[in-house]
C-alpha positions as CSV (number, residue, x, y, z in Angstrom):
1,M,52.8,255.9,271.6
2,Y,55.5,257.0,269.2
3,M,57.7,254.1,270.0
4,Q,54.8,251.6,269.6
5,N,54.0,253.0,266.1
6,K,57.7,253.0,265.2
7,M,58.0,249.4,266.2
8,Q,54.9,248.4,264.2
9,K,56.2,250.1,261.1
10,S,59.5,248.2,261.5
11,W,57.6,245.0,261.8
12,Y,55.7,245.7,258.6
13,V,58.9,246.2,256.8
14,S,60.4,243.0,258.1
15,I,57.6,241.0,256.6
16,G,57.7,242.9,253.3
17,T,59.0,240.2,251.0
18,A,56.5,237.6,252.2
19,A,53.7,240.1,251.9
20,I,54.6,241.2,248.4
21,L,54.7,237.6,247.3
22,A,51.4,236.8,249.0
23,A,49.8,239.8,247.4
24,T,51.0,239.0,243.9
25,M,50.7,235.2,243.9
26,G,47.0,234.4,244.4
27,T,47.5,230.7,244.4
28,A,49.8,230.9,247.4
29,M,46.8,231.9,249.6
30,A,43.9,230.3,247.7
31,G,43.5,227.5,250.2
32,T,43.4,229.9,253.2
33,L,40.4,232.0,252.3
34,D,37.0,231.8,253.9
35,T,34.6,233.1,251.3
36,T,31.5,232.4,253.4
37,W,31.9,235.6,255.4
38,K,29.3,237.5,253.3
39,E,26.6,235.1,254.2
40,A,27.3,236.1,257.8
41,T,26.4,232.6,259.0
42,L,28.5,233.1,262.1
43,P,26.7,234.9,264.9
44,Q,29.9,236.9,265.6
45,V,29.9,238.3,262.0
46,K,26.1,239.1,262.0
47,A,26.4,241.0,265.3
48,L,29.4,243.0,264.0
49,L,27.9,243.9,260.6
50,E,24.7,245.1,262.3
51,K,26.6,247.8,264.1
52,D,27.3,249.8,261.0
53,T,25.1,252.9,260.9
54,G,25.8,254.1,257.3
55,K,23.5,254.3,254.4
56,V,24.6,253.4,250.8
57,S,24.1,255.6,247.8
58,G,26.1,254.5,244.8
59,D,29.7,254.0,245.8
60,T,29.4,256.2,248.9
61,V,28.4,255.2,252.4
62,T,27.0,258.2,254.3
63,Y,26.9,258.4,258.1
64,S,25.0,260.9,260.3
65,G,24.7,261.7,263.9
66,K,27.1,262.5,266.8
67,T,28.3,259.0,267.0
68,V,28.7,256.8,263.9
69,H,29.8,253.2,263.6
70,V,31.8,252.0,260.6
71,V,32.2,248.3,260.0
72,A,34.9,247.5,257.4
73,A,36.1,244.1,256.3
74,A,39.3,243.0,254.5
75,V,38.3,240.7,251.7
76,L,39.8,239.1,248.6
77,P,37.0,239.5,246.0
78,G,39.3,239.0,243.0
79,F,42.6,237.4,243.3
80,P,45.3,238.3,243.9
81,F,44.5,241.7,245.3
82,P,42.7,242.4,248.5
83,S,40.2,245.2,249.2
84,F,38.0,246.6,251.9
85,E,34.3,246.2,251.9
86,V,31.7,248.4,253.7
87,H,28.0,247.5,253.1
88,D,29.0,245.2,250.2
89,K,30.8,248.0,248.4
90,K,34.4,247.7,247.4
91,N,36.6,250.5,248.8
92,P,33.6,253.0,249.1
93,T,33.9,256.7,249.9
94,L,32.8,257.2,253.5
95,E,31.1,260.5,254.3
96,I,31.2,261.4,258.0
97,P,29.8,264.5,259.7
98,A,32.4,266.9,261.2
99,G,32.5,266.6,265.0
100,A,31.2,263.1,265.1
101,T,32.8,260.3,267.2
102,V,33.7,257.5,264.8
103,D,33.7,254.0,266.2
104,V,35.4,251.6,263.7
105,T,35.2,247.8,263.7
106,F,37.6,246.2,261.3
107,I,37.1,242.5,260.4
108,N,39.8,240.4,258.9
109,T,38.2,237.6,256.9
110,N,41.5,236.2,255.5
111,K,42.6,233.2,257.5
112,G,46.0,233.3,256.0
113,F,47.2,236.8,256.5
114,G,46.8,240.0,258.6
115,H,45.8,243.4,257.4
116,S,45.5,246.9,258.8
117,F,42.8,249.6,258.6
118,D,44.6,252.8,259.2
119,I,43.6,256.4,258.5
120,T,45.8,259.1,257.0
121,Q,45.6,262.4,255.1
122,K,48.3,261.2,252.6
123,A,46.6,260.6,249.3
124,P,47.3,257.8,246.8
125,P,49.3,256.6,245.0
126,Y,51.0,254.4,247.6
127,A,54.3,252.6,247.2
128,V,54.6,248.8,247.4
129,M,56.7,249.3,250.6
130,P,54.5,252.0,252.1
131,V,55.7,254.6,254.5
132,I,52.3,256.3,255.1
133,D,53.0,259.0,257.6
134,P,51.3,260.3,259.6
135,I,48.6,257.7,260.6
136,V,46.0,259.6,262.5
137,A,44.0,256.6,263.7
138,G,43.8,252.9,263.0
139,T,44.3,249.3,263.9
140,G,47.9,248.7,263.1
141,F,48.4,245.0,262.2
142,S,45.1,243.2,262.9
143,P,44.5,239.7,264.2
144,V,44.5,236.8,261.8
145,P,41.3,234.6,262.2
146,T,41.7,231.6,264.4
147,D,39.5,228.9,266.0
148,G,36.8,229.3,263.3
149,K,36.3,233.0,264.1
150,F,37.4,236.0,262.1
151,G,39.9,238.4,263.5
152,Y,38.6,241.8,264.4
153,T,39.6,244.9,266.2
154,D,37.9,248.2,267.3
155,F,39.1,251.8,267.6
156,T,37.6,255.3,268.1
157,W,38.5,258.3,266.0
158,H,37.5,262.0,266.5
159,P,38.2,263.6,263.1
160,A,38.3,267.2,262.1
161,A,36.8,268.3,258.8
162,G,38.9,267.3,255.9
163,T,39.8,264.5,253.4
164,Y,41.3,261.3,254.7
165,Y,42.1,257.9,253.3
166,Y,41.8,254.5,254.9
167,V,44.6,252.1,253.9
168,C,46.1,248.7,254.5
169,Q,49.8,249.3,255.4
170,I,50.8,245.7,254.7
171,P,53.4,245.9,251.9
172,G,51.8,245.7,248.5
173,H,48.2,246.1,249.6
174,A,47.6,249.8,249.3
175,A,49.7,249.9,246.2
176,T,47.3,247.4,244.6
177,G,44.1,249.2,245.6
178,M,43.4,248.4,249.2
179,F,42.4,251.9,250.2
180,G,39.5,254.3,250.1
181,K,38.5,257.9,250.7
182,I,36.9,259.5,253.8
183,V,35.3,262.9,253.6
184,V,34.5,264.6,256.9
185,K,32.3,267.6,256.5
């Protein structure tokens, strides 16, 4: 597992220049975005979004029970900087009960670029070329949408009580705001 994570981090660094340019030059990716994801017209997206078990209150999504399901999407609501959305909230705080099993589905809606949804206890700010260590759970580099379908991936996390952060480790993304807080209590 250690070698796999080390290789993934090396790969992130090797695409750093392209990622920074893409994150800072909105017009470079403007033609590759699919902004219809929110309408959930694709059966695949509807089915994934319906799995989320959280309830929204302000800028917080609260989960309850022994097993919770978080569905997060990487979106570009305002060029040129990407963000995460959960229940139509940009980078919300997620509140999760201690001892819960957390099943996460991460949807990549950007047809031109990959993202990651990784969890760490390292708090912001994050560098443009992030070295966010340790990652306690996550997707690593997620699939880019193809064949008319969004890329998505799943993982399971068993958190202890504490404060965590979900981040995109693609260079430039967390530094420009693609992160949020998780409180496990």
